[in-house]
C-alpha positions as CSV (number, residue, x, y, z in Angstrom):
1,X,-53.0,-28.0,-42.0
2,X,-52.9,-29.0,-38.3
3,X,-50.1,-31.4,-39.0
4,X,-48.2,-28.6,-40.7
5,X,-48.6,-26.2,-37.8
6,X,-47.5,-28.9,-35.3
7,X,-44.4,-29.5,-37.4
8,X,-43.6,-25.8,-37.5
9,X,-44.0,-25.6,-33.7
10,X,-41.6,-28.4,-33.2
11,X,-39.1,-26.9,-35.7
12,X,-39.2,-23.2,-34.5
13,X,-37.0,-23.8,-31.4
14,X,-34.3,-25.3,-33.4
15,X,-34.5,-22.6,-36.1
16,X,-34.2,-20.0,-33.3
17,X,-31.1,-21.7,-31.9
18,X,-29.6,-21.8,-35.4
19,X,-30.3,-18.1,-35.8
20,X,-28.6,-17.3,-32.5
21,X,-25.6,-19.3,-33.6
22,X,-25.5,-17.4,-36.9
23,X,-25.6,-14.1,-35.0
24,X,-22.8,-15.1,-32.7
25,X,-25.0,-16.1,-29.8
26,X,-22.8,-19.1,-29.0
27,X,-19.2,-19.0,-28.0
28,X,-16.9,-19.0,-31.1
29,X,-14.4,-21.8,-31.6
30,X,-11.0,-20.8,-30.0
31,X,-8.4,-19.8,-32.5
32,X,-5.5,-22.2,-33.0
33,X,-2.4,-21.1,-30.9
34,X,0.0,-19.1,-33.0
35,X,3.1,-21.3,-32.4
36,X,1.1,-24.5,-33.1
37,X,-0.1,-23.1,-36.4
38,X,3.4,-21.8,-37.5
39,X,4.8,-25.3,-36.6
40,X,2.3,-26.9,-38.9
41,X,2.4,-24.5,-41.8
42,X,6.0,-23.1,-41.7
43,X,4.5,-19.6,-42.3
44,X,4.8,-16.6,-40.0
45,X,2.3,-13.8,-40.8
46,X,3.5,-10.4,-39.7
47,X,2.3,-6.9,-40.3
48,X,4.1,-3.6,-40.4
49,X,3.7,0.0,-41.7
50,X,4.6,1.1,-45.2
51,X,4.7,4.8,-44.4
52,X,6.6,5.1,-41.1
53,X,10.3,5.7,-41.9
54,X,12.5,4.2,-40.5
55,X,10.3,1.7,-38.7
56,X,8.5,0.2,-41.7
57,X,8.5,1.6,-45.2
58,X,8.9,0.6,-48.8
59,X,12.2,1.2,-50.7
60,X,14.2,-0.2,-53.5
61,X,16.7,-2.9,-52.3
62,X,19.8,-3.8,-54.2
63,X,19.2,-6.9,-56.3
64,X,15.4,-6.8,-55.9
65,X,13.1,-6.2,-58.9
66,X,10.6,-4.2,-56.8
67,X,10.4,-2.2,-53.6
68,X,10.4,-4.1,-50.3
69,X,9.4,-3.4,-46.8
70,X,12.3,-2.5,-44.6
71,X,13.0,-0.7,-41.3
72,X,13.7,-1.3,-37.6
73,X,10.3,-3.0,-37.0
74,X,11.0,-5.3,-40.0
75,X,14.3,-6.2,-38.6
76,X,12.7,-7.1,-35.3
77,X,10.2,-9.3,-37.1
78,X,13.2,-11.0,-38.8
79,X,14.7,-11.7,-35.4
80,X,11.5,-13.4,-34.4
81,X,11.5,-15.5,-37.6
82,X,15.1,-16.6,-36.9
83,X,14.1,-17.8,-33.4
84,X,11.1,-19.6,-34.8
85,X,13.3,-21.4,-37.3
86,X,15.6,-22.5,-34.5
87,X,12.6,-23.7,-32.4
88,X,11.1,-25.8,-35.2
89,X,14.4,-26.9,-36.7
90,X,13.6,-25.7,-40.2
91,X,13.3,-22.5,-42.1
92,X,10.2,-20.5,-41.3
93,X,8.8,-18.2,-44.0
94,X,7.7,-14.7,-43.1
95,X,4.8,-13.2,-45.0
96,X,4.8,-9.5,-44.5
97,X,1.5,-7.6,-44.7
98,X,1.1,-3.8,-44.8
99,X,-0.9,-2.5,-41.9
100,X,-2.4,1.0,-41.2
101,X,-3.5,2.6,-38.0
102,X,-7.1,1.9,-38.9
103,X,-6.8,-1.9,-39.6
104,X,-3.9,-3.1,-37.5
105,X,-5.9,-4.1,-34.4
106,X,-8.5,-6.0,-36.4
107,X,-5.9,-7.9,-38.4
108,X,-4.3,-9.1,-35.2
109,X,-7.6,-9.7,-33.3
110,X,-8.9,-11.9,-36.1
111,X,-5.7,-13.8,-36.5
112,X,-5.1,-12.6,-40.0
113,X,-1.6,-11.8,-38.9
114,X,0.4,-13.2,-35.9
115,X,2.0,-10.0,-34.9
116,X,2.0,-6.3,-35.8
117,X,5.2,-4.3,-35.3
118,X,5.0,-0.7,-36.4
119,X,4.7,2.4,-34.2
120,X,1.8,1.2,-32.0
121,X,1.4,2.6,-28.5
122,X,-0.2,0.2,-26.0
123,X,-3.4,1.6,-24.4
124,X,-6.1,0.2,-22.1
125,X,-8.6,0.6,-24.9
126,X,-6.5,-1.3,-27.4
127,X,-5.9,-4.1,-24.9
128,X,-9.6,-5.0,-25.1
129,X,-8.8,-6.3,-28.6
130,X,-5.2,-7.3,-28.6
131,X,-2.2,-8.0,-26.3
132,X,1.2,-6.3,-26.4
133,X,4.8,-7.3,-26.2
134,X,7.3,-5.5,-24.0
135,X,8.2,-2.1,-25.5
136,X,10.9,-1.8,-28.2
137,X,11.0,1.9,-28.6
138,X,10.1,5.2,-27.0
139,X,9.6,8.7,-28.3
140,X,7.2,11.6,-27.8
141,X,4.4,13.2,-29.8
142,X,5.1,16.6,-31.4
143,X,3.6,18.8,-34.1
144,X,5.4,19.7,-37.3
145,X,4.6,23.1,-39.0
146,X,6.2,25.6,-41.3
147,X,8.2,28.3,-39.5
148,X,6.1,30.8,-41.3
149,X,2.9,29.2,-40.0
150,X,3.6,28.9,-36.3
151,X,6.5,29.3,-33.9
152,X,4.7,28.5,-30.7
153,X,1.4,27.1,-29.3
154,X,-0.2,30.5,-29.3
155,X,-0.1,30.4,-33.1
156,X,-2.1,27.1,-33.4
157,X,-5.6,28.5,-33.1
158,X,-7.6,27.4,-36.2
159,X,-4.6,25.6,-37.7
160,X,-5.4,22.4,-39.5
161,X,-3.2,19.6,-38.0
162,X,-3.2,16.2,-39.7
163,X,-3.2,13.0,-37.6
164,X,-3.4,9.4,-38.8
165,X,-6.8,7.9,-38.3
166,X,-6.9,5.2,-35.6
167,X,-4.0,6.7,-33.5
168,X,-3.7,8.2,-30.1
169,X,-2.5,11.5,-31.5
170,X,-5.9,13.2,-31.8
171,X,-6.6,12.7,-28.2
172,X,-3.2,14.1,-27.2
173,X,-3.7,17.2,-29.4
174,X,-7.2,17.8,-28.0
175,X,-5.6,18.0,-24.6
176,X,-2.5,20.1,-25.4
177,X,-3.7,22.2,-28.4
178,X,-7.5,22.5,-28.0
179,X,-7.8,25.4,-30.4
180,X,-6.2,23.5,-33.4
181,X,-8.4,21.9,-36.0
182,X,-7.7,18.1,-36.1
183,X,-7.9,16.6,-39.5
184,X,-7.8,12.8,-39.8
185,X,-5.8,11.3,-42.7
186,X,-5.7,7.7,-43.8
187,X,-1.9,7.4,-43.3
188,X,1.1,9.6,-42.8
189,X,2.3,9.5,-46.4
190,X,-1.1,11.0,-47.5
191,X,-0.8,13.5,-44.6
192,X,2.7,14.7,-45.6
193,X,1.5,15.2,-49.3
194,X,-1.3,17.4,-48.0
195,X,1.1,19.3,-45.8
196,X,3.6,19.8,-48.6
197,X,0.8,21.1,-50.8
198,X,-0.4,23.5,-48.1
199,X,-3.7,21.8,-47.6
200,X,-2.8,21.1,-44.0
201,X,-1.0,23.6,-41.8
202,X,0.8,20.8,-39.9
203,X,1.2,17.2,-39.0
204,X,1.4,15.5,-35.6
205,X,2.9,12.1,-34.7
206,X,5.9,10.9,-32.7
207,X,8.7,13.3,-33.3
208,X,11.1,10.8,-34.9
209,X,8.5,9.9,-37.6
210,X,8.0,13.5,-38.4
211,X,11.8,14.1,-38.6
212,X,12.3,11.1,-40.8
213,X,9.5,12.2,-43.2
214,X,11.0,15.6,-43.8
215,X,14.6,14.5,-43.8
216,X,15.0,14.3,-47.6
217,X,12.4,16.9,-48.4
218,X,12.9,20.5,-49.6
219,X,10.8,21.5,-46.5
220,X,13.5,20.3,-44.1
221,X,14.9,23.7,-43.4
222,X,11.5,25.3,-43.3
223,X,9.8,23.4,-40.6
224,X,9.7,23.5,-36.8
225,X,8.7,20.9,-34.3
226,X,6.6,21.9,-31.3
227,X,7.3,21.7,-28.5
228,X,10.8,22.7,-29.2
229,X,12.7,20.9,-26.5
230,X,10.2,18.5,-24.9
231,X,7.2,16.4,-26.0
232,X,3.5,16.6,-25.7
233,X,3.3,13.0,-24.5
234,X,5.9,10.2,-24.2
235,X,4.9,7.1,-26.2
236,X,6.2,3.6,-25.6
237,X,5.9,1.4,-28.7
238,X,5.3,-2.3,-28.7
239,X,4.1,-5.1,-31.0
240,X,0.5,-6.1,-31.1
241,X,-0.3,-9.8,-30.5
242,X,-3.5,-11.9,-30.5
243,X,-5.2,-12.1,-27.1
244,X,-5.2,-15.1,-24.8
245,X,-2.1,-16.7,-26.3
246,X,0.4,-16.5,-23.5
247,X,2.8,-19.0,-25.0
248,X,3.2,-16.8,-28.2
249,X,3.5,-13.6,-26.2
250,X,6.2,-15.2,-24.0
251,X,8.1,-16.3,-27.1
252,X,8.1,-12.8,-28.6
253,X,9.0,-11.2,-25.3
254,X,12.0,-13.6,-24.8
255,X,13.3,-12.7,-28.3
256,X,13.0,-9.0,-27.4
257,X,14.5,-9.6,-24.0
258,X,17.6,-11.2,-25.5
259,X,18.0,-8.4,-28.0
260,X,17.5,-5.7,-25.4
261,X,20.1,-7.2,-23.0
262,X,22.8,-4.5,-22.5
263,X,20.8,-1.7,-24.2
264,X,21.3,0.5,-21.1
265,X,25.1,0.2,-21.8
266,X,24.7,0.8,-25.5
267,X,25.5,-2.7,-26.6
268,X,23.8,-5.8,-27.7
269,X,21.5,-7.0,-30.5
270,X,18.9,-4.3,-30.2
271,X,21.5,-1.6,-30.1
272,X,23.1,-2.9,-33.3
273,X,19.7,-2.8,-35.1
274,X,19.0,0.7,-33.6
275,X,22.4,2.0,-34.9
276,X,21.6,0.6,-38.4
277,X,18.6,2.9,-38.7
278,X,19.4,5.8,-36.3
279,X,23.2,5.8,-36.1
280,X,25.6,8.1,-38.0
281,X,25.1,6.0,-41.2
282,X,21.4,5.3,-40.6
283,X,18.4,6.7,-42.4
284,X,18.2,9.5,-39.8
285,X,20.7,10.4,-37.1
286,X,18.9,10.0,-33.7
287,X,21.2,8.8,-30.9
288,X,19.5,6.5,-28.4
289,X,18.4,8.7,-25.5
290,X,19.8,7.5,-22.2
291,X,16.4,7.8,-20.4
292,X,14.8,5.7,-23.2
293,X,17.6,3.1,-23.0
294,X,17.0,2.8,-19.2
295,X,13.3,2.4,-19.7
296,X,13.7,-0.3,-22.3
297,X,16.2,-2.1,-20.0
298,X,13.8,-1.8,-17.0
299,X,11.1,-3.7,-18.9
300,X,13.3,-6.8,-18.8
301,X,13.2,-7.1,-15.0
302,X,9.9,-9.0,-14.8
303,X,11.2,-11.5,-17.4
304,X,14.2,-12.5,-15.3
């Protein structure tokens, strides 16, 4: 018995250390740098939304047997893939994953995906988990309601306004429409269905997403966006990247910088992509705002 007790005393410290390791008491092994892993595997894992027209959404593509993810954000991901293929001298495969406002940060932070490009706004809180690229879009938060429901902010008291869970929208609404009732929905597609059925009085997101959602809907002529001529809050949109991987962040930023070159003069690679989705023949007509174009161009200064 005494020998057994002595053996346990000798073993307990190592058991305690093992328990701490299991609980994460020791520093985790650093994740493999993104570029290094892509070079080895030939696979680029990217995430985007499936409910954010025209940034990332599913639709039937000519010649395809099933719906595919398309949109402005998807095109930006493809530009990164092309540059990766050039860097490694062989075709790199993109594997697209659907992300939601609730899981996008975790997927990037855990290296399940190498990048998330959707409609994500950089914030200090989010930067505790992920890094961000330079901005690739800018728009403002607004509220969409039926004209018969509300025509101004004085009519919002008690109105149920849907916001996507995991977004900055709820915080913005609490500041500008404190008497509205905020209802979190899993995604904007679900929110729009609830709005169309009358189970929500309104939806809030960046204005262009709201406009795109209602563009082909019977509700188009029946809705109003508040504020009418301005926005509740300007939102810059960027791609989320894993933390502490400066080489990968620089690679993505240089791709974007090359695309954005000339955007303040309405020319260049980014402007061509923008016109594809927002031009006269795009999914929704939304000419590039001069102030936004200047802001996007200004973000290139520190890269030069």
